C-alpha positions as CSV (number, residue, x, y, z in Angstrom):
1,M,64.2,-101.0,-82.6
2,L,61.8,-99.5,-80.1
3,R,60.7,-101.5,-77.1
4,F,57.4,-100.9,-75.4
5,V,55.7,-102.3,-72.3
6,I,52.0,-101.7,-71.9
7,N,51.2,-101.0,-68.3
8,L,48.3,-99.4,-66.4
9,D,49.1,-96.4,-64.3
10,C,47.8,-98.2,-61.2
11,S,49.9,-101.3,-61.8
12,I,53.2,-99.9,-60.5
13,D,54.3,-103.3,-59.1
14,R,53.9,-105.0,-62.6
15,W,56.0,-102.3,-64.2
16,N,58.7,-102.6,-61.5
17,A,58.8,-106.4,-61.9
18,I,59.1,-106.4,-65.7
19,E,61.6,-103.6,-65.8
20,K,63.8,-105.5,-63.4
21,R,63.5,-108.7,-65.4
22,L,64.3,-106.9,-68.7
23,N,67.3,-105.1,-67.1
24,S,68.6,-108.5,-66.1
25,L,68.7,-109.4,-69.8
26,N,70.3,-106.1,-70.7
27,I,67.1,-104.9,-72.4
28,T,65.6,-101.5,-71.9
29,A,62.0,-100.6,-72.7
30,K,59.7,-97.6,-72.6
31,R,56.5,-97.8,-70.5
32,I,53.3,-97.1,-72.5
33,S,50.5,-95.9,-70.2
34,A,47.7,-98.4,-70.9
35,V,44.1,-97.4,-71.8
36,D,41.6,-98.5,-69.2
37,G,38.5,-99.2,-71.3
38,R,36.4,-99.7,-68.2
39,K,36.6,-96.0,-67.6
40,K,35.1,-95.1,-70.9
41,S,31.4,-94.2,-71.3
42,D,29.0,-96.4,-73.2
43,T,28.8,-93.6,-75.8
44,E,32.6,-93.7,-76.3
45,I,32.6,-97.4,-76.6
46,E,29.8,-97.4,-79.1
47,S,31.8,-94.9,-81.3
48,I,34.8,-97.2,-81.2
49,L,33.1,-100.5,-82.1
50,Y,31.5,-101.7,-85.2
51,P,27.7,-102.1,-84.5
52,M,26.1,-105.4,-84.0
53,D,24.5,-105.3,-87.4
54,Y,27.8,-104.8,-89.2
55,E,27.9,-106.8,-92.4
56,Y,31.0,-108.7,-91.3
57,R,29.9,-109.4,-87.8
58,Y,30.0,-113.2,-88.5
59,L,33.8,-112.9,-88.4
60,F,33.6,-112.2,-84.7
61,P,30.0,-112.6,-83.5
62,R,30.0,-110.6,-80.3
63,L,30.8,-107.0,-79.2
64,L,34.0,-106.4,-77.3
65,S,33.9,-105.8,-73.6
66,K,35.2,-102.4,-72.3
67,A,38.3,-104.2,-71.0
68,E,39.1,-105.6,-74.5
69,V,38.6,-102.2,-76.0
70,G,41.1,-100.7,-73.6
71,F,43.5,-103.5,-74.4
72,F,43.2,-102.9,-78.1
73,L,43.6,-99.2,-77.8
74,S,46.8,-99.7,-75.7
75,H,48.4,-101.7,-78.6
76,R,47.3,-99.0,-81.0
77,K,49.2,-96.4,-78.9
78,C,52.4,-98.6,-79.5
79,W,51.8,-98.8,-83.2
80,Q,51.2,-95.1,-83.5
81,E,54.4,-94.3,-81.6
82,L,56.4,-96.5,-84.0
83,V,54.8,-94.9,-87.0
84,D,55.6,-91.4,-85.6
85,S,59.3,-92.4,-84.9
86,D,62.4,-92.7,-87.0
87,E,62.6,-96.4,-86.2
88,D,61.4,-99.2,-88.5
89,W,60.5,-101.8,-85.9
90,A,59.1,-102.1,-82.4
91,L,59.0,-104.8,-79.8
92,V,55.6,-104.7,-78.0
93,M,55.2,-106.3,-74.6
94,E,52.4,-106.6,-72.0
95,D,53.4,-106.4,-68.4
96,D,52.2,-109.8,-67.1
97,L,55.0,-111.8,-68.6
98,I,57.3,-114.8,-67.8
99,I,60.4,-114.1,-69.8
100,S,62.9,-116.8,-70.7
101,D,66.6,-116.4,-70.3
102,R,66.7,-117.0,-74.0
103,A,64.8,-113.8,-74.8
104,E,67.9,-111.6,-75.2
105,F,68.7,-113.2,-78.5
106,Y,65.3,-112.0,-79.9
107,M,64.9,-108.7,-78.0
108,K,68.3,-107.2,-78.5
109,D,68.1,-106.8,-82.3
110,L,66.4,-108.4,-85.3
111,T,69.3,-110.0,-87.1
112,W,67.5,-113.4,-86.6
113,L,64.4,-112.3,-88.4
114,P,64.0,-113.0,-92.2
115,D,63.5,-109.9,-94.3
116,N,60.1,-111.0,-95.6
117,I,58.5,-111.3,-92.2
118,K,56.9,-108.0,-90.9
119,I,55.3,-109.2,-87.7
120,C,56.2,-112.1,-85.5
121,Q,55.1,-113.5,-82.1
122,L,57.7,-114.2,-79.4
123,S,55.1,-115.4,-77.0
124,T,52.5,-118.2,-76.4
125,H,49.2,-117.8,-74.7
126,E,50.2,-120.7,-72.4
127,P,52.8,-123.4,-72.6
128,D,51.8,-126.5,-74.6
129,W,49.1,-124.7,-76.5
130,K,48.1,-127.1,-79.3
131,M,47.7,-125.6,-82.7
132,W,47.8,-126.4,-86.4
133,I,50.8,-125.0,-88.4
134,K,52.1,-125.1,-91.9
135,K,54.5,-128.0,-92.5
136,D,57.3,-125.8,-93.7
137,S,59.2,-123.9,-91.0
138,I,62.2,-121.6,-91.0
139,K,65.3,-122.8,-89.1
140,L,67.2,-120.1,-87.1
141,S,70.9,-120.0,-86.2
142,N,70.2,-121.0,-82.6
143,N,68.2,-124.1,-83.8
144,D,64.9,-122.6,-82.9
145,E,62.3,-122.3,-85.7
146,I,59.8,-119.8,-87.0
147,I,56.4,-121.5,-87.5
148,Q,53.3,-120.4,-89.3
149,P,50.1,-121.1,-87.3
150,L,47.0,-121.9,-89.4
151,D,44.2,-121.7,-86.8
152,K,44.8,-120.5,-83.2
153,A,47.5,-117.9,-82.6
154,H,46.1,-116.3,-79.5
155,G,48.0,-113.7,-77.5
156,T,49.7,-110.4,-77.9
157,Q,51.9,-110.8,-74.9
158,C,55.1,-110.1,-76.9
159,Y,55.6,-109.5,-80.6
160,V,57.8,-107.6,-83.1
161,I,56.1,-105.4,-85.7
162,S,57.5,-103.4,-88.6
163,K,56.5,-99.8,-89.4
164,D,54.6,-101.0,-92.5
165,A,52.6,-103.5,-90.5
166,A,51.9,-100.9,-87.8
167,L,50.6,-98.5,-90.5
168,S,48.3,-101.3,-91.8
169,A,47.2,-102.2,-88.3
170,L,46.2,-98.6,-87.6
171,K,44.4,-98.3,-90.9
172,Y,42.3,-101.5,-90.3
173,S,41.5,-100.7,-86.7
174,E,39.9,-97.3,-86.9
175,R,36.9,-99.1,-85.6
176,L,37.1,-102.4,-83.7
177,L,35.5,-105.7,-84.6
178,A,37.5,-108.3,-82.6
179,P,40.1,-108.5,-79.8
180,V,43.6,-107.3,-80.8
181,D,45.1,-110.8,-81.0
182,D,42.4,-112.0,-83.3
183,F,42.8,-108.9,-85.4
184,L,46.6,-109.3,-85.7
185,F,46.9,-113.1,-86.0
186,S,43.6,-114.8,-86.9
187,P,43.2,-116.1,-90.4
188,Y,39.8,-114.4,-90.5
189,F,41.2,-110.9,-90.7
190,E,43.2,-108.6,-93.1
191,M,46.4,-108.4,-91.2
192,N,46.9,-112.2,-91.5
193,K,46.0,-112.1,-95.2
194,I,48.6,-109.4,-95.9
195,Y,51.4,-110.3,-93.5
196,G,50.8,-113.9,-92.5
197,T,51.1,-115.2,-88.9
198,Y,54.6,-116.2,-87.7
199,R,55.7,-117.3,-84.3
200,V,59.1,-118.3,-82.7
201,Q,59.1,-121.9,-81.6
202,P,59.9,-122.5,-78.7
203,T,58.7,-119.1,-77.6
204,V,60.6,-117.0,-75.1
205,V,57.7,-115.4,-73.4
206,T,54.5,-116.7,-71.8
207,Q,51.8,-115.1,-69.6
208,E,51.6,-115.0,-65.9
209,Q,48.7,-117.2,-64.8
210,E,46.8,-114.4,-63.2
211,G,46.5,-112.7,-66.6
212,S,46.0,-109.1,-67.7
213,V,44.1,-106.6,-65.7
214,I,43.0,-104.6,-68.7
215,G,42.1,-107.3,-71.3
216,E,40.4,-110.1,-69.6
217,R,37.7,-111.8,-71.7
218,K,34.8,-111.7,-69.3
219,N,31.2,-112.2,-70.0
220,E,30.7,-108.5,-70.3
221,S,30.0,-108.3,-74.0
222,V,26.8,-108.9,-76.1
223,K,26.6,-111.9,-78.4
224,A,25.3,-111.6,-81.9
225,P,22.0,-113.4,-82.8
226,F,22.1,-117.2,-83.1
227,L,22.0,-117.1,-86.9
228,V,25.0,-114.9,-87.1
229,R,27.0,-117.1,-84.7
230,H,25.9,-120.3,-86.3
231,G,24.8,-119.3,-89.8
232,L,26.0,-120.1,-93.3
233,K,28.8,-117.5,-93.5
234,R,30.2,-118.5,-90.2
235,F,30.1,-122.2,-91.2
236,L,31.8,-121.5,-94.5
237,I,34.7,-119.5,-93.0
238,R,35.3,-122.1,-90.3
239,N,35.3,-124.9,-93.0
240,K,37.9,-122.9,-95.0
241,I,40.2,-122.8,-92.0
242,K,39.6,-126.5,-91.3
243,R,40.6,-127.3,-94.9
244,L,43.8,-125.3,-94.5
245,C,44.6,-127.2,-91.3
246,R,44.3,-130.5,-93.1
247,D,47.4,-129.6,-95.1
248,G,49.4,-128.8,-91.9
249,I,50.6,-130.5,-88.8
250,K,49.5,-130.2,-85.2
251,V,52.1,-129.1,-82.6
252,E,52.4,-127.7,-79.1
253,S,53.4,-124.1,-78.9
254,K,56.3,-124.6,-76.5
255,F,57.9,-122.1,-74.0
256,I,61.5,-122.6,-72.8
């Protein structure tokens, strides 16, 4: 299994900190130089994003900020490196992490992961993040569980991904519609429909409070017109998710 840490060239302190923490868990990882979307021209950004009048804009009714574009492209670099390698799996990490002492069990190898799961989150956006999940869960040998979120599964701080899933992710992200965590884990998008969304519970990674320096969701992007954000198509898809959640249970995404 490959292991990657996404890190901006200017954030040497973050790389040093996470490398030290991973070494303490007997985990080695390769540094992936992050894409700083803020340095891209408006013309470059326009060529990367679906336009505002894209027919499926209602799925994510605003344009991404330059920071979010850089964040997404950084994850694409990891997927491409996996696809180009002889390995079948990669562990993808961001550099602003709090990592549990329990993480070695999940990061050392993938003997814990059922064969039918091709992508799985090891992180939570924040401790005690409340979410709806399917009633059925998968019990692991260490008494943790793998749960299946139905609505909010925000965050790409740390996840494992198979080569097949990485190929699909590259295919469906030739142009960008939504942030990378929505793209991978939201029920609105193809990756969820193909591979589902799975998460270790309790998670072994959460995010530093100060957050990412390349993917912050600031008010830098342009919102779609009101009728796209609040129109019939948006209403119907939200209602579909609500109906799914009625058959699930609400839990807190824990970090230990």
